C-alpha positions as CSV (number, residue, x, y, z in Angstrom):
1,L,78.4,-91.1,-31.5
2,A,77.2,-87.7,-32.7
3,E,78.6,-84.4,-31.6
4,T,76.3,-81.9,-30.0
5,L,76.8,-78.2,-29.2
6,P,74.5,-77.0,-26.4
7,L,74.9,-73.4,-25.4
8,P,76.8,-72.7,-22.2
9,F,73.9,-70.6,-20.9
10,L,71.2,-72.1,-18.7
11,A,67.8,-71.1,-17.4
12,P,67.5,-70.5,-13.7
13,G,66.7,-73.9,-12.1
14,Q,68.3,-75.9,-14.8
15,L,71.3,-76.9,-12.7
16,A,69.0,-78.1,-10.0
17,S,66.9,-80.0,-12.5
18,A,70.1,-81.9,-13.5
19,G,70.8,-82.8,-9.9
20,L,73.6,-80.3,-9.5
21,D,74.4,-77.5,-7.1
22,P,71.9,-74.8,-8.1
23,T,74.4,-72.1,-7.4
24,G,75.7,-70.9,-10.7
25,I,77.3,-67.7,-12.0
26,E,74.5,-65.3,-13.1
27,L,75.0,-63.0,-16.1
28,V,74.5,-59.3,-15.5
29,N,73.2,-58.7,-19.1
30,P,72.0,-62.1,-20.5
31,L,70.8,-62.2,-24.2
32,V,67.5,-63.6,-22.9
33,A,66.2,-64.0,-19.4
34,E,65.8,-67.7,-19.9
35,E,69.5,-68.2,-20.4
36,S,71.0,-66.1,-17.6
37,V,73.2,-68.7,-15.8
38,L,76.6,-70.1,-16.9
39,R,76.8,-73.9,-16.7
40,T,79.1,-75.5,-14.2
41,A,79.0,-78.9,-16.0
42,L,78.1,-80.3,-19.4
43,L,75.4,-82.6,-17.9
44,P,72.4,-80.2,-18.1
45,G,72.8,-79.6,-21.8
46,L,73.4,-83.2,-22.7
47,V,70.5,-84.6,-20.7
48,G,68.3,-82.0,-22.4
49,A,69.6,-83.2,-25.8
50,V,68.6,-86.8,-24.9
51,A,65.2,-85.6,-23.7
52,R,64.6,-83.8,-27.0
53,N,65.6,-86.9,-29.0
54,H,63.3,-89.1,-26.8
55,A,60.4,-86.7,-27.4
56,R,60.8,-87.4,-31.1
57,R,61.1,-91.2,-30.5
58,Q,64.9,-91.2,-31.2
59,L,66.0,-93.7,-28.6
60,R,69.4,-95.1,-27.6
61,V,71.2,-92.1,-28.9
62,G,74.9,-91.5,-28.2
63,L,76.2,-87.9,-28.0
64,W,79.4,-86.2,-27.1
65,E,80.5,-82.7,-26.5
66,I,83.6,-80.7,-25.8
67,G,82.8,-77.4,-24.2
68,H,83.6,-74.8,-21.5
69,V,82.2,-74.8,-18.0
70,F,82.4,-72.0,-15.5
71,L,83.1,-72.5,-11.8
72,P,83.1,-69.8,-9.1
73,P,86.3,-67.7,-9.1
74,A,89.3,-69.1,-7.1
75,E,90.4,-67.3,-4.1
76,G,91.9,-63.9,-5.1
77,Q,90.5,-64.1,-8.6
78,V,87.7,-61.9,-10.1
79,L,86.7,-63.9,-13.2
80,P,85.1,-67.3,-13.2
81,D,87.3,-70.4,-13.3
82,E,86.7,-71.4,-16.9
83,R,87.6,-75.0,-17.8
84,E,87.2,-77.2,-20.9
85,H,85.4,-80.5,-20.4
86,V,84.5,-83.5,-22.6
87,A,81.4,-85.5,-22.0
88,V,79.7,-88.6,-23.5
89,V,76.1,-89.6,-22.9
90,L,74.7,-93.0,-24.0
91,A,70.9,-93.5,-23.8
92,G,69.8,-97.0,-23.1
93,R,73.1,-98.0,-21.7
94,E,74.3,-98.7,-18.1
95,A,77.2,-97.5,-16.0
96,P,79.8,-100.0,-17.4
97,A,79.4,-98.4,-20.9
98,A,80.6,-95.1,-19.5
99,V,83.5,-96.8,-17.8
100,E,84.4,-98.5,-21.0
101,V,84.5,-95.1,-22.8
102,W,86.8,-93.9,-20.1
103,Q,89.1,-96.9,-20.5
104,V,89.3,-96.3,-24.3
105,L,90.1,-92.6,-23.7
106,A,92.7,-93.4,-21.1
107,E,94.3,-96.0,-23.4
108,Q,94.5,-93.6,-26.4
109,L,96.1,-90.9,-24.2
110,R,98.4,-93.5,-22.5
111,L,97.4,-92.3,-19.1
112,E,99.2,-93.5,-16.0
113,R,97.2,-96.0,-13.9
114,P,93.7,-95.0,-15.0
115,S,91.0,-96.4,-12.7
116,V,87.6,-95.7,-11.2
117,R,86.5,-95.3,-7.6
118,N,82.9,-95.7,-6.5
119,A,81.5,-92.5,-5.0
120,P,78.1,-90.8,-4.8
121,L,78.1,-87.8,-7.1
122,P,75.6,-85.0,-7.9
123,G,73.5,-85.7,-10.9
124,L,74.4,-89.4,-11.1
125,H,72.8,-92.6,-9.7
126,P,73.6,-92.9,-6.0
127,T,75.0,-96.5,-6.3
128,R,76.1,-96.5,-10.0
129,S,78.5,-93.6,-10.0
130,A,82.3,-93.3,-9.7
131,E,85.2,-90.8,-10.0
132,V,87.6,-91.5,-12.8
133,L,91.2,-91.4,-11.7
134,V,94.7,-91.0,-13.2
135,D,97.5,-92.1,-10.9
136,G,95.0,-91.9,-8.0
137,Q,93.8,-88.4,-8.6
138,P,90.2,-87.6,-9.8
139,Y,89.7,-86.1,-13.2
140,G,86.0,-86.6,-13.8
141,I,82.9,-88.7,-13.3
142,A,81.3,-91.8,-14.8
143,G,78.2,-93.8,-14.2
144,E,74.4,-93.5,-14.8
145,I,72.4,-90.4,-14.7
146,D,70.2,-90.2,-11.5
147,P,66.7,-91.7,-12.2
148,A,65.2,-88.6,-10.6
149,V,66.9,-86.4,-13.1
150,L,65.7,-88.7,-16.0
151,A,62.2,-88.6,-14.6
152,R,62.2,-84.8,-14.6
153,H,63.2,-84.9,-18.3
154,D,60.7,-87.6,-19.3
155,I,63.4,-90.1,-20.1
156,G,62.2,-93.6,-19.5
157,E,65.5,-95.6,-19.8
158,R,68.9,-95.8,-18.2
159,V,71.5,-93.4,-19.5
160,A,75.3,-93.8,-19.1
161,Y,77.3,-90.7,-18.6
162,L,81.0,-89.7,-18.6
163,E,82.4,-86.2,-18.0
164,V,86.1,-85.4,-17.7
165,D,88.1,-82.2,-17.2
166,L,89.9,-82.2,-20.6
167,G,92.3,-79.4,-19.8
168,R,93.7,-81.2,-16.7
169,L,93.7,-84.5,-18.6
170,F,96.1,-83.3,-21.2
171,D,98.6,-82.5,-18.3
172,A,98.0,-85.8,-16.5
173,P,100.8,-88.3,-16.0
174,R,101.4,-90.6,-18.9
175,R,103.0,-94.0,-19.2
176,S,105.8,-94.9,-21.6
177,E,104.7,-97.2,-24.3
178,A,106.6,-100.5,-24.5
179,Y,106.6,-102.5,-27.6
180,R,104.8,-105.8,-27.4
181,Q,105.3,-108.4,-30.1
182,I,102.2,-109.3,-32.1
183,S,101.5,-113.0,-31.9
184,R,101.2,-115.1,-35.0
185,F,99.2,-117.7,-33.0
186,P,95.4,-117.7,-32.3
187,A,94.1,-116.3,-29.1
188,S,91.7,-118.1,-26.6
189,D,89.0,-116.0,-25.1
190,I,87.3,-116.9,-21.8
191,D,84.7,-115.1,-19.7
192,L,84.9,-115.0,-15.9
193,A,82.1,-113.6,-13.7
194,F,82.7,-113.2,-10.0
195,V,80.3,-112.3,-7.2
196,V,82.2,-109.8,-5.0
197,P,81.3,-107.5,-2.1
198,E,80.2,-104.0,-3.1
199,A,83.4,-102.6,-1.4
200,V,85.6,-104.5,-3.8
201,S,86.9,-102.3,-6.7
202,A,86.3,-103.7,-10.2
203,V,89.6,-102.1,-11.2
204,D,91.5,-104.1,-8.5
205,V,90.0,-107.3,-9.8
206,E,90.9,-106.4,-13.4
207,R,94.5,-105.6,-12.4
208,T,94.8,-108.9,-10.6
209,L,93.6,-110.8,-13.6
210,A,95.8,-108.9,-15.9
211,G,99.0,-109.2,-13.8
212,S,98.8,-112.7,-12.5
213,E,99.5,-114.7,-15.6
214,E,102.0,-114.2,-18.4
215,L,99.6,-115.6,-21.0
216,V,96.9,-113.0,-20.2
217,W,96.9,-110.7,-23.2
218,S,94.0,-108.4,-22.2
219,V,91.2,-108.1,-19.7
220,R,88.0,-106.1,-20.1
221,L,85.1,-105.6,-17.8
222,F,81.9,-106.0,-19.8
223,D,79.1,-106.5,-17.3
224,V,78.1,-105.4,-13.8
225,Y,74.9,-107.1,-12.4
226,R,72.9,-106.6,-9.2
227,G,69.6,-108.3,-8.6
228,Q,68.0,-111.7,-8.6
229,G,70.4,-114.4,-7.5
230,I,73.0,-112.0,-6.1
231,A,73.1,-111.4,-2.3
232,E,72.4,-108.0,-1.0
233,G,75.6,-106.0,-0.6
234,A,77.3,-107.8,-3.5
235,R,77.4,-107.6,-7.2
236,S,78.6,-109.7,-10.2
237,L,81.6,-108.5,-12.2
238,A,82.1,-110.2,-15.6
239,F,85.4,-110.0,-17.4
240,A,86.4,-111.0,-21.0
241,V,90.0,-112.4,-20.7
242,R,92.1,-113.1,-23.8
243,L,94.9,-115.6,-23.5
244,Q,97.6,-115.8,-26.1
245,S,101.2,-116.9,-26.6
246,T,103.8,-115.5,-29.0
247,E,105.5,-118.9,-29.2
248,R,102.7,-121.5,-29.8
249,T,99.0,-122.2,-30.0
250,L,97.6,-122.8,-26.5
251,T,96.1,-126.3,-25.9
252,D,92.7,-126.7,-24.2
253,A,94.6,-128.1,-21.1
254,E,96.8,-125.0,-20.9
255,V,93.8,-122.7,-21.1
256,A,92.0,-124.7,-18.4
257,E,95.0,-124.5,-16.1
258,V,95.4,-120.7,-16.6
259,R,91.7,-120.3,-16.0
260,A,91.8,-122.2,-12.7
261,R,94.8,-120.1,-11.5
262,L,93.0,-116.9,-12.5
263,I,89.9,-117.9,-10.5
264,A,92.1,-118.7,-7.5
265,A,93.9,-115.4,-7.8
266,V,90.6,-113.5,-7.4
267,E,88.7,-115.7,-5.0
268,G,91.2,-115.6,-2.2
269,P,92.2,-111.9,-1.9
270,F,88.7,-110.5,-2.7
271,G,86.4,-112.9,-1.0
272,A,84.9,-113.6,-4.4
273,T,83.0,-116.6,-5.8
274,L,82.9,-117.7,-9.4
275,R,79.4,-117.2,-10.8
276,G,78.2,-120.2,-12.7
């Protein structure tokens, strides 16, 4: 990832071009007329940066920014509500890549119960967008940039996007870190892909996999698929599961038994089927 530093000033219409509410805070004395509106999100500047890279045939770029956004004044206030956000844009990547960045950020900050919740959001793809949550409260957005926004900027590939209110995140609930003994024995990695209804949360499936067996060391969502072979109203969620013991090397039979129990733990409660 490379850091980028777009200016916080936008041209009139640039918020709407990024799929956002066009109502921004206008400057009384802008330096130039083309930069007379304060940004309400980091999205316009970052999608513009991706567009400029694409115009120079620099594809699949990854950019990040920490910057200030300016929301309308709160009730009883005169000055704009100025907040510090962090955002990551990944050209050529899909929504799970943005969720994975969120998971890494949440893990490094030891956030309490980080998750995502599907929701249509301005500027993002209507069915590939989600709120990012800490302990059930929203702190930002993740997903893919709306194809209509990409088309307006002449970007011909999918773009993953994450934006989080950094100021609030630093004050978010954090979990205590418990020591976990490092195993001297090799791990066994398995992949499990489930076809689930759209209403089923990937986070809930991940938590079920992580909490149902003592030998499960880690669980990571690495692919979300909709399309040929998947019924309408459903999607495929693929997870990488690591099994490991601190006492012994697991046998093939033990791995097979744990795998079968994990499948059963997901299929029943979520109406899921294992994808072959």
